[in-house]
N, C-alpha and C positions, 0 to 999 in steps of 0.2 A: 496452527489452530482448524482442527477439523470442519470444513464450512458442513458437513451432511449435518451433524449434530447442533452446530451453530442454527441455522435455518430451523431444524428440527423446534430447538428451544425457542426461536422467534413465534414461529407459529402458537405453538403452546400460549404464548402467554399473550399474543396479540389476541387470541381467543377470547382471553379474560379482559383486557382493557381495551378501552375505548380511549381516541385518539385525543390526549389533552390538550387544551387551547394554549396556545405559543405562549398570549399574552398573560397566563396564569404564571407558568415558569421563568418568565425574565424577570429578574430581580434588579430593583434598582437602589443605590444608595442612596444616602442622605443628601448626596451632591451633587444626586441626578444623573452617575455614570451609570453604564448601562454593566449589569454581572451577568457574563456569559463564561457557556463551560465547553470545551474540547476536549473530547474523549479521544486516547490515545491508539493506536491497533495494537502497541508494544510497549515494551519499558521502555525510558528516554535513551536514544540511539540518535546517533547521527542523521538517521534520515528526519529527526526532528530540530536538527540543529537550526534553520531558519524561525520553524516558532519562538523556541525559546529567545533567539536574538531581537525579535520583534518583542517578546514581553520585557526583556533584561534594556532595553533601549528604550522604552517607556512608547514606542507605538501605537500599541492597540490605547495606552490612555490618553494619547492625543485626539485619538479619534473617540475620546469619551466611553470605553468599554474598558471594564474590570476584569480581565480573561482570565480565568480556572485550567489549565491543562493538566488531566490526570489521568493514570493508567487504569480500567474497572478490572474490578476482581476477575472478571468475565469478558476478555476481549471481544468475544464475537457476540455480547451483548449492544456493541454499538449502533448496527444497524437500528437496532430496538429505539434506543435510548435516544439518537437523534430523528428517527421517523415518531417517536413519542411528543416530543418535544423539549423532554428532561435534559439531554444536551442540545443546545443549540448547531454546535458542530462537530464534527467528529473526523479524523483519519481515517481511509479503509482503503480496498483495494478495488479495481474497477469489476474482475469475477466475480466479488462477492456484492458489489453494489446491484450488478446484473441479476445475480441469483435473488439478490431480496425483491428485486421489483418484480419480479414473476411472480412474488408471493403479498404483494401489493403493499409493499413497504415502501413509504413515500418520500424517498431519498434520493437527491440531487449531487452530483459532481459538480463542484461550481468552480474547481482548478485541479489542475495536475500538478503533482506535486514532483515526484520522481517518474519524468518520460519514458521511461523502457523497464521491460523485466528486468527484476532483479533474480529471481529465480534460475536456476541453473541444473546441469547433470555435472556433478565431480566424481573424478576419479584417482587416488594414491598417483604422483610421478613417474614412480619407476615400474607402474602397473601394464605400461604398453598399451591402456585402453585411451585412446586421442579422438575418440569419435561413436557417433551413436552406434554404428554397425560392430562394431570391439564388442559392443554387449550380449553380442548373441550367444545364449548358453552361458550368461554370468548372473548372479542375485543382485537386483536392485532396492536397496533402501528407499524407503519413502515414507514421510509423515501423518501419512491416514488422510490426507485431504485428496477428495473426490478429483479434482481438478489436474491433481500433479499425474495420474494415470493416462488422462488422453495428451498431455503435454509429452509424457515420455512415448505414448503411442505416434505422436506424431512425427517425433523427432525421429523414431527409428523407423516408419515407413519411406519418410526423406531421404535415408541412407541407404534406404534400397531392402531393411529388413522389411519381414512381414508385420510384426509388431509389438505389442505386448507379449504375443507367444511366444516369443523369440527368445524370453526371458523370466526370470524368476524372482516376483514381488514381494518384499516384506516389510511388513509395517514395523518398524521401529521407534514411530514416533517420533519426539524431537531430540532422540537423541545420534543425528545425523554423522556427526563428527566422529563421534565415538566407536560406532558402529562401522566406519570404515578405516578408521585406524587401528581399530581391533581386527579387521581382517573378519567381521561378520557377514559383510558384501561387498559386493567389487565394485560399487558407484552408488550415488545416492542420487535423487531428485527432490529440489524441494531445499536444496543449497543455495545459500545466497551468494553470489560472488564478492558482493563487498564486503560479508561477514564471515562464514565460515570459511572460507577458502584463507583470509586472514587467522583467524583463529587458529586453524589447522597448521597454517606454516611458521605462527607463533610457538606451536610445540614441535616443529622441527619436520612437518609432516607437508613437503608442498603439493600443490593436486596440480591436475589438467580439469580445464572446465571449458564447459561443452555449453554456450549461453542458447538456449528455448529460442532467441527470435533467428539464430541465425541456421537453426537446423528444421525451418517449416512453419514455426508457431509463428501466426501474427503478431505483429509486434505492439504491443497494451501499455497502459499506464499500469504502473507498479503501486503506487500510492495515489491518493486522490482525496481532498479536503470535499467534505459531504455537508449539506446541511437540510432542513425539511422542507419539502413543497409549500408547505403552509407561511413557512416564515418568509418565504420568497416572496409570495404574495401579498402577505399582511404588514411587512416590515423589510421592501427592499434597501430603504437606508441603510438601516444598521447591517446589513449582509455586505453592503457596499464598502463601509467602514471599516467590517470586520478584514475584508478583502485587500483593501488597503494597506494595513495596516502590517499583514500577513506576506503581500508583495515585499514591503517594504524590508522586512525582516529577511527575505529568503533574499533580496539582493545587498544586503547586507552582509551576511555567510557569505556571498559569492564574491563579496570582493577580501574576503580575511577569514578565510575557511576556518584554520586551526584558532583563532580569535573565536569563531562560533563555538569549537568545542570547548576551548575557554569558560567561555558563557556558561553552555552546556554542563559542564563539572560542575560550576557555580552553583547551579540550580539542584545538580544531581549528583551529588559528591561520588557516587557508588560506581559509577560507569565505567568502563574499561579501557583506559586509555588507550591502552598498544593496542587494540584494536579500532574504535573509533575515531584516532587521530591518520591514522592510515586508511579508513573505510570512507572516510570524510572526502577527501584528494578523489577517490574514486565515483563516491554521490555527488557529490556538488556539480559536475558536469551534466550530470543526466535531469536538474532541474529546469535546465533551460529547454525547448523547444530546437532539434538540429536545424529548421526551414528558418525561421525566424527569429532563434536566438533568444525568446524571450521567455521572464518564467513562467510556468500555470497554463498555457495555453493548449485549447484540445480540437484534436483533428476531426472531425467526422467521417471520413474515410477508415478510421482507426477503429474509431467505435463499432461502424458499421460491419467492418472486415472480422473483427475480435467476435461482438454478436454474431456474427454468422459462422465462426467456428464454434461458439459454446453451442449453438442449435445443432450443429452438424454433431456434433459429439453428446449430442441431448442433454446436456447440461441445464440446459432452458427449451422453455416450448420455442416454437415459433411466432408466436403474438405480441412478444416483446417488443416493442419500439425503441429503440438503441438512441433516435433523438430525442427523446423525452428525458432519458437519464442523465443526458451532462447540458450545462448551461453557461457558456460563455461572456453572458451579457455583463456581470461586474467587473470581469477581469478584464475586459473589453473598452470599459468604462473607466477603470484606474491606467489602464496602457495610452487610452488617447489622453489623459489628464498630463504622464507623464511626456507626453509630446507636444 
């Protein structure tokens, strides 16, 4: 999804809308159960298995919440809909949130879902291109997302190349796999090593994978759970209940990842099982922090370092306060309850 277009669209709409009162957007059923919505970043896939497990197991109902999970027609609108309160929660990305906060969108990350980057550079197995500097003089496809350019630039420089000037970048949209398999590009950046790699291998095209954090890019949170700052202030108890059920869903999915895919498929029969069943085995270990081995925790140093990287690459300005972009209080409360 093109962050540049997304942020521009958000600015235009925000200029025409005032922030709505969250109390007006929260609905209640006749039984007094809070009705809330969570907007997904993309079509349902293994990244969302913990959420659908929580819905299927009744963890949200146990907390007095009736949760609707949906994919917006335009997923780039998630920060806007959460920021204005028309969606109480959303699944987004750490880079997107920082870009949005620079535009004064009042959205906060309250849990890290995928603790490590999924983005990578991929090349075909037989290409001989196994590290960033092997791309010198080559053509690299990317989906037009602005953050992918500095990601690749950092990786190249980290491996002794000059940077983007050493490669030819081609915007292939989201047809990354097809462009690589078809020989239109020598490599691609923006490929998820938990998705595109599996899809290509399933087609008989195994790939080399260069993970961004292995080549100089600060480790960042790929997927995060976000909510509105006003909701945090006005109804922290409801946010706490949501986080409690959300954590339980992921803990259940961690215990049996393949059953989590069964649940996902029950809710969304259209999923590609040949990808998602392999993908969940790669993704599930990334739900927990490597130091604490607990789901969802966000590290201040990681937010600080990645904010600094985005600032140095002129993706955001120097005035962004990273400490205001995330909030561990709800997760901490829930985890302490478990102890």
